[in-house]
N, C-alpha and C positions, 0 to 999 in steps of 0.2 A: 583479435581475441588473445586471452592470455596465454603464454606460451608455457606448456606442461609437458615439454619434452615428446610430444606425439601422443598424447594419452587420449584417447577416443572418447571418453566421457566429460571432457573439459569444453566449455562453450556451448553446451546444449541450450535450447531456448524452448520453452512450453508454455501454450496458452493452457491456463488452468480453466476447469469447468466450475460451475456452482458447487456441484457435489464434491469435487477436488479442495476447494476452499474450505467447506463444512468439513470434510473428514480432516484436514489438516488442524484446523482451528477447534473442532469439537461442536461446533454449530454453525450458523449461518448469521451473520449479523451486518448492520450497515458499516461499522468501521472496518472489518477486514475487507470487504467489497470495496470501500473507498481506498484503502493502503493497497490493495491488490491493482485496480485500475491505476493508482498514481505511478505504482511501480512498473507496470506496463509501458505506460507513457512515457517514461523517464528511459526506458529500455529502447523503446521505437524512436525517440527523437534526440536524445541527449547523450546516452553512452551505452552500447551493448554488453560491454565487458564488466561484468560485477567485480571483477579484481582491480580495476582503473577507476572504481567511484566508491562514494562512501555516502551514506544517508544519515540525517540527523532528524528524528521524530520528536516535534514538540508539542506536548499534550499535558493532560492532566496527570499522567503517569497511572492511571486507575481504570480499570475499566468501567465503560465500554470503549472510552477514547483510546486507551492504550492498545487495544485490539487493532488499531491501525498499522502498529509495527509487523504484527503477523503479515497482514496483507502486504506491507512494504517488502518484507522478506522474501516472500513467495513472488511476488510480481517483478521486483527489480534484481534480486540474486544478493543483494547486501543482506549479509547474515551476522548474527550473534557469533557463531563458530569462526568466521573470518574477522570478526573485530572490526567490520567496517559499516555498522550502525549503531545509533546511539540514541538513546530517549532522554530528553530535557524537558523537565517540569514546567509548565507554562500555562497561563490561561489562554493563550491563542493556540489553536490547533494548525499545524502547518508541517511540511516535510521539505527540507533542502537536501538538495544532491549536488554533491561536489565531484568535478573529475577535471583533470589538466588544468588546474586553475580556473575553471568556470564553475558558476553556481547556478542551479535552476531551483526555484521556489514555488511550491504548490500549494495552494491555500483552498480547503473545502468550501462550497458554496454551502448555505444553509441547508440543514436537513431538517425537514418537517417530520419529526417524530410523533408517532401516535399517542393519545394519552395513556399514561401509566395506568390508570385506574380503569381502563377497558378490558373487560373481561377476555378479549381476544388478543389482548397484548403481543403474547410470544408469536402468534401467528402472524399479527399485523408486522411485527418488526422483521420477522422472516421475509413477508412479501415485501417490505420496504427494500430489502437488501438485493431480493430478486430484481425488482425494479431497478434498482441502482446498477447493478450488473449489467443491464442492457441500455443505460442511458449514454447520450453521447459524453465524451470527456467534459466539453463546456459547460455542461449541465452538473457536472459533479466537482470541478475544481477549477480554479484559475491558476496562470503561470507567469511568472515573470523571471527574467535571467538577468543576472549580474557579472 
């Protein structure tokens, strides 16, 4: 973990609930859940220390795709304040994480969104996010390393 001279609030790790994600982001949507799950995966299997890693989020840089960045922040600990997360405008959605000269690339699986003209679209989007929160990582994204 990052050495902060014995600070007791450094290096904490927390699993966030659906309610936590919605409170942080303002609502619950598929992209914050996707980013959060990607961030958690990276913390578990790549680097636990958010001071020793950085994230690059490739997306349209507009909502709803850009909401993935909020999830990556809360899941991985890479934050705007620490300046170790960056958004790059791209036609492809993916997240790259770098630590100690290694790179992990996570690409989302296709998301089956409900039709926008459905009368219950908002509720269906929220339910999709809840379902995604409960899915296995392999159903949400693919992982490659370099």
